[in-house]
N, C-alpha and C positions, 0 to 999 in steps of 0.2 A: 554554551553559546550565549551571546549577550542577552538575547530575548529571554532565555530560560533563567538567567540570573535576575533579570528585572522581575519576572513572575514569582520567583522564590522570595525575593525581598518583599514584594508586595504582600504575599501570603503570610510571611512571618510577621509583618507589621500588623495586619488585620487580626491575626491570632493573638498578638500581644495586647491589642486594644480590647479584644473580647474578654480575655482573662482579667484584665485590669477592671473592666466594668463589672464582671461577676464578683470580684473581690470587694469592690466598693459597695455593691448592693448588699452583700452579706454583712459588711460593717454597718451599713445604714439600718438594717432590720435588726435592731437589738431586742432582747427579750422584753424590755419595758414597753415596746411599741405594740406587743401582741395583746389584744383584749382578753380579760379573764374568761369571758364567755364565748371565746372563739370556737371552742369545740362544738358548741351547739349551732353557732352561726354559720359554720362552713359545712355542716353535715349535709351530705347529699340526700335528697328525698328517697332515693332507692335504698339507702342504708338504714333509713328510719321507718322506711315503709314496713308496717307491720304485716307479716305473712302468717300462714297457718302454723308454722313450726314454732311460733312464739307461745302457743298454748297447747300443751300436749294432752291427750286423752287421759293419761294416768294422773295428771295434775288435778283435773277437775272431777274425775269420777271415782278416784280412789281404787281403781282396779285396772289391771292390764288386759283383762279379757274384753273382747268386743261386746258392745251393748246393743241389744236389739231395741231400736227406737220405735218399732211398730207395735203399739199396744194392742191394736185390734179393737174389736167392739166389746164394750163392757156389758156384762150380762145383767142389764137392768133397763127399765123404761127410760130413765134419765140419769145422767152422771155429769159431774163437774169437778175439776181439779184446779185449784188456784194456789199460786205462790203468795203467801201472806206478806212476804218482805217486799215484793214488787207489785203485788196485785195483778200479776200477769196470769191469764188463763192458760194453763198448760194443756188441758184437755176438756172438751165438752161434748156432750151427747144429749140432744133434746133438752138443753139446759133451760129453755124458756117455756117449756110445755107445762101447763097447769095440771097438777096431779094431786091426789089426796096425800097430804103429808103425814097423817097419823100423829103419833106422839111427838114428832119433831116440832109440832106446834108449841109445845111447852117452852121452847127456847125463847119465843116471843113473850110468853107470860113471865118467864124469869127476867128477861131484859127490862120489862116495864117495872117490875118490883125493884130491880137494882137502880133504875133511874129515879124511882120514888125515894129510895134510900139516899141516893146522891143529892136529891133535892131537899132532904131533911124532913120529908113527910112521915117517915118512920125509920126505925133502925133495925139492924139485923138481930139484935139481942132483945127486941121487943116481943113480949108474949102476946099471942093471938089465940082466942078461943074459937073452937069449931062450932058453928051453928048447925042445928039439925036440919034446917031447911036447905042449907048449902050442901050438906052431906048427902041428902036424899035427891039432890037435883041431877046426879050423875047416874047412868044405868048401872044395874047390879053387876054386869059382867065387865065393867071398866076396870082397868088396872089400879091397884092400890097397894099400900104397905100391909105388912102382916105383923100384928093384928091391925084391922082397920082403925082409922081414926074415929074415936067415939064422940058422941055429942057432948059438948062442954069441955072436951079435952083441950088443955092449954099447952102450946108448944111455941118455941121461938121462931121468928121469921127465918133465921138461918137453917134450923132443923127442917122447917117446912120446905125450903128450897132443896135440901138434900133428898127429901121424900119425892119431890117432883123430878129432879134430874137423874137420880140414881135408880129408883124403883118405879118411876113414871106414875105417881099417884094422881088420879084425875080429880078426886074430891078436894084435895089440898089446893089445887089450882083455883077452884071457885072460892075457897076460903080467903086466899091471898088477894084474888081479884076484888072481892067485896071490901077488903081492908084498904086497898089502894084507891078504888074509884067509887066506893059506896054501893055499887051493884055490879052484878056480873054483866049485865047488858051494856052498861057504860064502859066497862073494862074492855069488852069485845070491840066496841066502837073505837076505843083508844088504840087497840091492837091494829085495826085497819088503817087509821089515820097515821100512826107511827110507821107502818110499813110503807105508806106512800112517801113519807118524809125520807125514808132510807133509800128510796129509788126502786122499790119493788113494784112491778107492773102486773105480774100474773099471780096475784094472791088475793084471797078473800077468806077471812076467818069468820066462822059462825059460832064457835065456842072457844073456851080457854085451854082445852086439853087435847083436841084433835080426834076425839071420838067421831067415828063416821057420821057425817051429816051432809045433807044436800047442799051443794055449792061451797063446801069447805075445801079449798084447794090452795096450792102454792107451787111455785116452780123451784127447781134446784138453785137457780141463780138468786131468787128471792131469799131462800133459806140461807144461802151463803152470806148475803148482806146482813140479815138479821143476826146470824151467829157471829159475824165479824164485829158488829156493834156490841154484842153481849160479852165477847171475849176481851173487850177493852177494859172491863171491870175485873180487877184482880181477884175479888171475892168469888165472882162467878167462875173464873178460870180455875180457882182452887177447888171449888165444889165439883165441877165436871171432871176434873182430873183425878178425883178420889176413887180408888178401887173399892172401898167400902167405908162405911161410917156407922158409928154407934150413937143412937139417940138415947139420952138418959131417961130414967123413969119419969113419967108424967103423973098428973093427978088421976088418970084413968087407966094407964097401962104401964107394964113393966118396961125395962130397957129393951130397945129394938136394935137389931143388927142388920144394917142395910148393905146389900151387895149391888154393885153397878151392873146394869143389864147390858152394858157395852162390853162384849166379850174381848174386844181388842185390848181392854184395860185389865182384864183378869189374867193373872199369871198362869193359873192352872188350866186355862182354856186352850184348846188346840188352835183357836183363832188369835191367840195373844200376839200382840205386836209391841215389841220392846219400846218403840219410839212414840206410841200413841199417847195423846194428852187429853182426849175427850171425843165426842161431846154428848150426843143423844141418839138413842135408838127410837124406832117407831114401827108399829105393825097393826094392820087390820086386814080383813079379808079383801076389802075394796082397794086398799092402798098397796098391799104386799109388804115386803120387808124394806124398811128405810133406815138410813144411818147418815148422820152428819158427824164426821170424824176429823180430828186434827192430829198432827204429829210433828215432832221436832227431831232433826238429825243433822249433825255436823254444822250447827249454827243456822240451819234453814228451817222454815216453818211452812207446812202445807195444810190445806183444808180440802177434804173430799166430801162430796154430797152424792148419795146413792138413793134413788127413789124407784120403787116398783120392782125390787129384786124378788127372787123366788127361793123356795126351799126344795132341794132336789135330793135324790138318793143316788149314791155311787154304786159301783158294781157289787159291793159287798152289802148293800142295803143300808149303809150308814147315811143319815141325813146330813146334808151340807147346806148351811145358811149362806147364800151367795152374797147377801149384803155385807157380811164380814169378809169373805174371801175376795170379793171384788174391790172392796175398800182398801184392803191390805195390798192387793196387787197394784191398785191405782197409786197409792202412796209410795210404794217401793219403786215403781216405775218413775214417778216424778223425782225422787231423790237420785236415782241412778242415771237417768237419761238427760237431766238438765243440771247445769252448774253455772256459777258466776264466771263470766269471761270478760276480760278487759278488751274493749273495742277501741279505746283511745288512751294512749299513755302520755301523761304530762311530760313535756319536753321533747316529744318525738316530732320529727319534721313532717310538715303537711304540704307546704308549697314554698315558692321563692318569688321575690319581687326584685326588679332592677334596683341597684344601689349606685348612686353617683357621689363622687367626692370622698369615697372611702378606700380602704385597703383592698377590698374585694369589689367585684362588679355586681354582686347580688347579695340579698339578705334572706336568710332562711327564717320562715315563720313556723312556729311550733304550737302544739296544744298547750293551753294555759292550765288545764285540769285534765284529770283522767275520767274515763267513763266506763262503767261496767254494766253488763246486762245479763239477765238470766236467759241462757240460750242452750240449745241442744249441744251435747258434748262434741259432736262432730260437725258443728256449724262452720260453714265456709266463710272465713273472715273477708274474703275477696268480694263477697256479695254486699258488704256494708257500703252504702253510697254516701258520698260526701258532697254537700252543697256549700260552696265557699262564697262568702259575701265580704268583699274587701272595701273598706272605706278609703284606703289609699292603695293605688296600684303600683306605686314606686316609692322609693325612699331616698332621702338626702342625708348624708352623714353630717353631724354625728347622730347616732341612734343608740339609745340605752336598752339594755336587755330588759325585757318585760313590757316594752312599749306595745300598746294594742293597735292592731292594724285592721281588725275585722272579726268575723265569726265563721265557724264551720258547723254545719248542721249534719248530724249523723242520721241516716235513714235506714231503718230495718224493716224488711218486708213491706216496703212502700209507705211506712209510717215514720214520721219524725220522732226520733227517740230522745235526742239531746242536742243542745246548742252550746258550743264551747268557744270561748274567745281565742283568737289567734294573736300571738304575741311574738316579738322579736326574740329569736333564740340566743342572741348574744350581743355584746356591745359592738358597735361599728363606728370607731373614731374617724376623725378627718385624716386623710392621707397626709403624712408628714413629708416636707421637702428634704433635700440632701443637706448635710452639714457643710458650712463654708469650707472647712479644711478638706473635706472629701471632694468638693467641687474644684478646689485648687489643684488637688492631685490629678483629677481627671483632665483638667486643662493642660497642666504641665506634661503629663504623660502623652497627651495627644500631640502637643508641639514637638516633643522629643521624637515620637514615632514618625511624625511627618518629616522632620529634619533628616532622620535616618533614611527614609524612603527617597527623599530628594537627592541625597549624597549617593545612594546606590544607583539611582537613575543616571546621575551625571557621570559616575564612573563607568557605567555600562556604555553610555554614549561615547565617552572618550576612547574606550577600547574599540568601539565600532568604527569611529572615525580614523583610528590609527591603522587598524588591520583590515577593515572592510568586511563585508559579509555577502557579497554577490555570489550566488551559487554557480555562475558561469565561469569556468576555469580560463586562465590565461594560456593561450596556445604556446607562448614562449617559455612557460614554466616547466621545470623538470622535477616531477614529484619524487624521483628516485634519490634526489639529494637531500630530502627532508627526513630527519631522524627524531627519535624519541616522541613520537606522536605529534610532531609539528605539522599542522595542516598547511597546505599551499595557500599562498596569498594571491589574491586576484585583483585585477584592475576593476574598479567599480564602473558600472555602465548605466546608461539611461539617465544621466544627469547633465545639466547645462554646463557649458564650459566656464561660465561665470561663477559657478559654485566653488567655494574654497575647499581645498583638500590638502592634507599635509604631504610634503615631499621633502627631498634632501638636496642640498647644494652646498659645496665647499665644506662638508662635514657638519652641517647644522640644519635645523628645521626652519622652514619659512612657509609663507602662504603663497600658494601657486597663483600667478597672475593669469589674466585672461589670455595673454599671448604666449604663455609658457607651453612649449611642446611636450608631448607625452614621453619623449625620449628621456627627459630628466626624471620622470616618475619611475620608469623602468630601471634607470641607472641606480636610483635609490633602493629599489627593491632588491637588486642584485647585491648591492653593498650590504644591506641588512641581513640577507641570508648568509653571506660569507661571515659576517660578524657573529651571528648566532652560532654558526657551525664551529668557528674557532673557539668560542666561549665554551661550548659543550666539550670539545676535545680537551681543552685545558682542564676542565673540571674532572673529566675521566682520568686524566693522567695524575692529577693531584690525589684523587681517591686511591688510585693503584699504588702510588708511592706510600701513602699512609697505611695501607692495608696490604702488605706483601703476602703472597700465598705461603701457606705453612710448608716448611721443609719436611720431606719424608724422613721418618725415623729409621733406626737399624732394622734389618730383617733377620729374624731368628729362625733357626730350624724348627720344624714342627714339634719335636720331642725335646727341645732344649730346656735345661734346668739350670738355675744359678749354681755357681761353684759351691761345693759342700753338700748339695742336695741331689747330686746325680746318682742314679742307681736306685733311688727310692720309688 
């Protein structure tokens, strides 16, 4: 039908225009137009969003077995576990309670000696003589080296520090205190003032060695701060990490062999801990068993402080010193239950801002740097909060990769952990226009397609005006005379007599006049039908003449054989 023909032509033309436009777009988007950082610039936030699957438990704990993060209660009056790399408190129990520290006091004494050495007031190789008054100033049952330091005995400052930190000699503390400050009293005052400088609040020293005395107290947190300062001196760290030490012969005594009282450091002990690196034990009836210990494992360093532990007997009657067992359990728990975890990856998408004048409608902002935190191995990364502060809420091309747009603050457990700049994840160049040649192709193709559409419409209208399309049949028509799918032709209705319509007169076409009767129109229709009928009859006859039917061949009997082959 003419209307279907017009519809098909229009659809084909539109399809050709669409394919042409797509081809031109592909030609215009050459590889040189794509920015080098486009991979980061177009990354969807959901693709970069870091989920829990990015950090597996086996990666951070070194074991596939599940880890019990519930340490429970430490069997001591006070306990503290701190990660020395981040200064994060991993565990605390009554950490600020003032308790008798016993011989852990000697850490402060050794710290002041090391600071005096650093200040040039004395050297570690300087010889110091023991005064009888200083030796007799400590109680007879105070801990000491074996044999005791004799009056007038000369020993280096280094060897005296070994006597203090390994065997917990109280008399040597007074000898060194007198050498540093001129008197024991002034040294004790220096201990308290230095503790305040370090940030210790629940501490009060009465003597240099920690022998039980009224008002001589310190908290687990204060001992941590003091030990942290002392461990910053390599010579101190070397001394406390020694399992044993030999003091050469002096002017009063033969060679001495010192063994560390910290059983975590002694390989033959049942309390031995392979990763232990120090520091100091302490005991008195009033304080109980105390221990400040450090350990290093897999590149991490921890410090544990135990105050007021007890000595108990197991089912077999064997004594168990819980300041060793609890320190070991606390350190091992800290290594297994916590690990470094990345909470922000440099280059990962954070948010997007609208982009105008560029190839894309948005610009992806990414982390400028990475951020890691010491967290439990099963920490839910989805709980990390992000506080975004943008200086620009939109962007205009061109934008270079690395341009800063603001900052993002990471919040862990309600506390601000780190602030990281937000930068553009990729280059965003200005959107380029079409090449003139491509533009000419588009215009030329559009004109050609429009011309084809116009010609198709004109042809369809011509056929309509020639044959008509009114669905109302002509009563005078005889459909039985139409052959080969020829549809009957009808007189058009519902139009003004002044409208021109084609008709036939004297064997030719002409425009019907207003006074032309309808009889001439029907006469033409009858002539046209007869002409078409004769044309088809002639075509059939010509086809029959050119393709005569095949003549039937000879008919042979059923069992016929060629001559010479009969009987076979």
